[in-house]
N, C-alpha and C positions, 0 to 999 in steps of 0.2 A: 615138865608137870610145873614146875616153879616159874616158869616164864610164863605160861598161859595164867595161875592165878596171880601174877602179876599186872600182867597186862588187862585182865579182867577188872582186878580189882581199879585200878587206874580208871577205867572209861565207865566205871559203874553208873548206870542214869541215873540222873536226878528225878526226884518225885515232885516236884515244886507245880503245881497249878494244872496236873495235867493228868489225861487215865493213860498213864503208864501203866501198864501191865505187867506182873512177876514175867511172863515170856518177851514183854519189850525189853526187862533186864538182860535175861539171859541171851537174848539173839544178839543185843547191842556189844555184851560184856565179849561174847564168844566170834564176833565179828571182829573188832578189836585184836584181840588173842591170834585169831586166826590170820591178820593181817601182816603185825607184826614177827610172826614166825617163818612170814614168807609161805605159807604151804596155800594158796589162794586158788590154786587153778584159773587165775586172771589170765587174759588174753595180753600179748606184749604191748605195755603201753607208747606210748605219739614217743615219736624221738623231738627233739630241737628242731626246726628246721621246717617239719611234717606240715602240711595244711591242715586245720582244725577241722574236724569234720564239721559240717553244718546239720543243725536241728530246729525243730521247734518243738517247746514244750510248756503244759498249763504253769503259770505261776502264781506265786502269792499275791493279791490284790486284785486279784482276777483276769480274765484274759491269757493270752501265752506269750512267750518271748523265744524270738527268733533268734539264734546267735549272728547270722549275718547282720541284723536289724543293731544289734549290741555292737557290732566291729564298726558299722559304719559311722556309728552315733559318737563313737570314743578313738581316743588314741592309742588304748591297752584294753584287753579285758582282762580280768582276772577270773577265771571259772574254776572254782574248786568242788568236789567232790569226797563227801563226807559220807560216815557208815550212816545214823540215825541220830533223828531228830531226839532230843532230850537226855542222851547219854550223854555222863558229866563232861568227856573229852570234846566230844562234837558240841555241845552249849559252850564250853571255854572256847573253843576255837569260833565258833562264830561270833561270841560276844568282842574277839579278837580283831574282826574283821570289821565290827562296828565300830568299833574304837577306833579304826583307822582309815574307817571310811575319809575325812576330811584331806588326809595325805594320799590319797589315794587319787581322791579329786582333781587335786593340785597336779597331778602328774597325769590327768588326762585318763585315767583309769575308772573302769567299772569294774564293780565286783559283784558274781553271781556265785549260787551257792544251788550243788545239786544231789539228790540222793533218790534213794528208791519209795520213799514213804509216800503215804496219800497227801493230797493237797489239803485235808481235812487235820491233818496231825503237822503238818508244813505252816498251816497260818496257826494253829495253836502255838505253835514253839516260835512264830516271829511274834506272836502277841504276849505270850512270856516273858521273851528277854527283847522287845521292843525293837526288834532289828527293823534298819533301814534300807536294805537292799534286797533283792528278788529272792527267791527260794523259788527252783523248778521240779516238781515231780517229774523223773524217771520212772515211771511204776511198772514196766516192762523190763526194765532193766537195759535196753537198747541202744540209747546215746551211752550210758557206761562200758557197755563192753567195747561201742566203737572207737572208745577214747583207752580202752585197754587200763582200764578204772572198775572193775567188777569183780565182785567175790561169789564165790559159790559154793556154798558149806553143805553138805549132804543132811539130810535131814532139815537142817534149820532154815534150807533158802538159799537166797541170791540180797547182797549190800551192795552197796558203790563203793571202791577202795578209797582209801584217805590218799587225795593225790591234787596238786592245784599245778594248772595251766596259766601261763602267760602266754596271751594274744594279739598280736600287731592289729595294725587298722587295716593289712593285708589280708588278716584270718592266717599268718602264718605264727605256730607254736615259736617262742621265743625263750619260753624258760618254762619249765617242769622240774616240779617237788614231789620226791614220794617217801611217806613214813616208814614203810616196809624196805626202802635199801639205805634208810641213812642219810638220804638227800635235805630231806625237810626238814628245820628246825624245829624245836618244841613249839607247838603249836597250844601249848598251857601258858605261854607267856608272848610277849609281846616278839619275839627271833622271828617267828615266819614272816607275820605282814612285813619285818623290820630288813629279811633277806629278797625278799617279792619286791619292795622299794627300791633297794640298793642292786638289784639288777635291773630296774626301768633305767635308772640313773646312767646305770651303764651302756645302755640303748644307744 
């Protein structure tokens, strides 16, 4: 119970400039707590060396984004799944990726974020946080499930699990980090973006 309370408090939602409801706060905090405790009901995540499942999803800024197009246009794709727009942990994580965009671009990498939030909420989140990368709406959770990055919580519903995949120009997963197994460095500091950049340097 202590672990659940601590995790929930750490990722309580930020209420600035958005119609974030009390239900959003409870859902976001609970998703983070359940993820950290490992009781997610999620499918096995992709292993390094696997082919990244292809998809096309609606994206912020209008239109859709196809993974194949992103992969072909860049040396690397950083595809990260997160719980919920406007929760404090996910907000800081997005800001850290935003701050590191220049470093990723210098290495030929594009950052793309995915959660099960609606496009309306994604657009609000991008605007509030001034995000300069695309967020994709996996509204039915099918893409998250394909990557083993889905959380199923009784009564509360489904969320994307906090995971990051590094994909190369052939569509192969070259790096994979999960919060719940400890392989992901702290997303609330630059440590996680730094570990991805360091992994690119080693390829």
